[in-house]
N, C-alpha and C positions, 0 to 999 in steps of 0.2 A: 764261745768266742766273745771276748771282751771288746768294748768299743775303745778306740784309740783316743788319747788325750788331745783336746783342741790344740794345746800349745805345741804339740809335735808339728802341726801344720802352720802355726802362726808364731814363729820364734821371735818376731820383732815386737810382739805384744808383751807388755810388762807382766812379770809374774804376779799372780793373784787376781788378775783381771778376768780370768776365765776359771770355771769350776773344775776341780779334779774329779776323777772317776771314783766310784765306790762300788763295792760288790753288790750284785742284785739281791743277795740274801738279806741285805738290810731293808729291802722293800717289804711292806706288809701285804702287798698284792702281787702274787706270783704271775709273772709274764715271761714267756719263753720264746724270744725271737729266734728265728732260724739263722744259721750262719750267713745265708744270702741276704737276709734283711739287715743283719748287723753290718755286713759289708756295705750295703747301700747307705746306711746311716753314716758310716765312716767316710764314704765318698762325698756325701752331701756336706759333712762337716769340713772335710779337707778343702773343698772348693768354695765353701761359703754360699752354697746354693740351697734353695728350698727342696724338700724331698716330697715327691708326688707319689702317693700310694693308691693302687687299685686292688680289687679283689672282691670276692663275694661279701655281701653284708654279713657282719658277725665274725669275720676272720681276724679282727684285732687291729684294723687300720687306725682307728681313733685312739685305741688303748696304747699304741706306741708312744704318743705324745705324753701320756700320763706316766708311762714307764720311764721315758727319758728324763722327765721332770724330776722324778724321784731319784733316778740314777745319778743325776748331776746336782741334786739338792737345790733345785731352782724354784721350789714351791709348785703350786698347781699351774698347769698350762692355762693360757688365756685362750678361750674358745670362741670361735666365730662360726656360726652355722649359716651357710649360704642359702639365700632365698631367691625366688624368681625375680624379686624386685630389688635385690641388693645392688648398691651403687658403690663407687669408689669412696665416697665420703663415709659410708657405713663401716669401712675398714678402720676408720680412725676415731670417729666420734659421733655422738648423737646430740643435736641441738634442740632443746625444748623451747621452740619458738613461741608456742602459745603461752606458756608460763611467763616467758620474758615479756611478751606483749601485755599480759594482764598486770604484771608488776609495774611496768612503765605507765599504764593507764591509771593505776591506783596511786602511785607515789609522785608522779609528775616531776621527776628530777633525774639529772644525769648521774650515772654510776661509773665507777672505775672499771676498766677492762678486767682486772683481776676478780672483781665481784661477779661480773657476767660469767667468767670462766668457772668460778666456784659454784655458782648457783644454777646455771643453765646449760652447761656443757658436761656431757658424760663421755669420757674417753673409753674406747673399747678396742679390742683386737690389736692391730698394729699400732694404733694411736696410744693405747695404754702401755704397750711394750716400749715405745719410744719415750713416753713420759717417765716411766720407771728407770730407763737407762740413763736419762739425762738429769735425774735428781741430783742436786749438788751435794746433799748430805750423805746419801747412801744409794749410789747408782746400782742398779740391779739388772742382770740379764734375764730374759724370759724365753719361754717356749710358747709359740703361738700355733694353735691348731685351727686351720681353716677347713672346715668339714663340708663335704659334698659340694665341691666347687662346680661340678657339672650341672647343678641346679641353677646356678647364677646366670645372668644375661651373657651373651656372647662376648662382649668387650670387657667383662669383669676380670678374667684371668690376665689379660694384657695390662690392664690398669694396675693390677696387683704387682706385677713385675716392675713396672715403672716406679711405683711407690717404694718397692724394696731397694731399688738401685739408688734412689735419692736419700732414703731414710729420713725424710722430713715431710712435713705437711703444714698447710696454713689453716688457721681457724678465723676467717674474716668476721664471723659473727660477734667476736668479743670486742672488735674495734681496736683503736690505737695503732701504734706502729710496730709493736712487738707481738705479732700474732703467728709467727712461724715457730714450729716445734721441730727439733732435730735430735738425732741420736749419734753418739760417738760410734765409729765403726767397730771398735773393739768390743762393744757391748751390743752389737746388732742382734736382733732376735733370731732364734732358731725356728724355722718355719716347717711345719708338717702340714701337707695338704692331702686331703682324701677325695677320691672320686669313685662313684659307683658305675661309671662308664655309661650313664644314661644318654649322653651325647658326646660327640667328639670335641676335644679342646683345641684351641688355635695352635697352628704349627709354631708360631713365634713363641708362644708360651712354653710348649713342650721342649723347644731347643734350649730353654734357660732354666730347666729344673732337672734334678736327678730323679729318674723314674724307677719304680720297683712294683712288681705285681706280687701280692701275697697269695700264694696257692693254698688250697685247702690241705691241712696237714695229713700225713699218712698215719696209720694206726699206732706205731710206736711213739710218735710225737704226741698224738692225742692222749695216749696213756700217761705220758709224762706230764702233760698239762693238767689232767684230772688229778693226778697224784699230788700236784702242787697246790691244790685248792683246799683250804682249811675246812670248808663246809661239807666236803665229801669224805665220808668215813669208810668207804668200801675198801677191801683189800684188793690185791692185784688180780686175783682170780675172778672176783666179782666185777671189777672194772673191765676185764677182758670180755666177760659175758655181756655187759652193758654196751661196750663198743661194738661187738659183733652185731648186736640187735640194732643199734643206731646206724651202723654202716649198711646193714641190709635194707633198712628203711630208706636211707639216703640214696643208695646206688642201684637197688633192684626195683624200685618203684618209680615210675615216670611222674615226677613232681614238678609243679609250676615253679616253686621256690624251695630249693633244697635247704634243709636246716644246716647251719654252720656251727663254728666252734662255740659261739656265745649261747646258742640254743642247747648244744650238748651239755655245756657246763651247768646251765640252769636246770635242765632235765635230770642230770645225774645228782645234783644237789637236792632236788625234790625227792627223788627216790631214796636217797640216803637219809634224808630227814624223816621220812615216813617208814624207815626200816623195811623197805621193799625187799622180798627174797630174790636178790639179783641172780643167784645161781640157777633159778628156775625160769628166767625170763625168756630163754630160747626153747623151753619145753612147756608151753602154756598149758598143756593137759595136766601138768603137775601143780599148777597154780590153783589156789582156792578161788571161788567165784568172785569174792570181793577184791582179790588181788588182780584178777583179769580185768574187772571193771575199772579199777584204779589205773592199771597200765594203759588202757585205751583212752581214759580221760587225760592221762599225762601227755598224750600226743598233742594236746593243745599247746604245749610249750614248744613243740618242734614244728608244727604246721602253721602256715601263715594265711591260709584261706580254707574255705569249706571243702573245696574239691580235694586238696591235698590231705586234709584231715580224714575225709571219707575213705580215701584210698588207703591210708595207714590203718584205719580201724578195720576195713575190709580184709586187708592182708592178715591182721592179727586174728580175726575171726576165722579166716580160712585155715590158719596154722593151728588154731585151737580145736 
């Protein structure tokens, strides 16, 4: 399923102001969104709303921003990782106050606002996207990834939406009368927001985003994902054996944190790189001792704590 062109939804915008689509085959990093996820992207683009993604860690929430950035040839996405101390200002810029203070103490002279902006202001996240879009010589649209918003303070999501509606912000630290930065609506950033659902988000925020939950893929989709990875050189029969083993570990053992797609890809790439005999992975009695030891050590890629790792190793030893 292809994403629909922005201009289908925004016909009043002048041609060339928004990027055209291109085939995902042009991307050097294979990413296979589900039809449901592609539909959610199209909905967010049609409405000009942020897309909020939830799902298990490792299911590709953050990777979607990189995929779309390549798909639309917008360069790398601008990333902002939410922290428990994140504030509204952090969405736009960082002011290096101590450096500014030291400079003033040493030089004892007034400086132009443009000098303060160049030397002591670092634009980031939405701020950088707005600056790039308002550049007079070569305005550029951006994709902004706001990762793990559920880790931010309670009022942070609502502050984010207010900022998106205005598409402008003030930088009072630079002084002068021209310290407001704004963005033309036709180049407003595409916003991808992720959450691991560690805490509930405000209702006001949820009403103003497009929401999609990325479910863990079924085996045929997992096979297609692995086949698209350049570092994995197993044939389909070998990949089927790996997937059966992986899904057995994931579904038949009570784990604190189930391994997701990212762990599967890393694990399969490791086994491929070391020429592991994949056809024997589900008949461990046929494996040589060194291969059995390597297999259990490879579970460290899949497990995220000692308890889960012990359970995986115990299951492997029981089967062997």
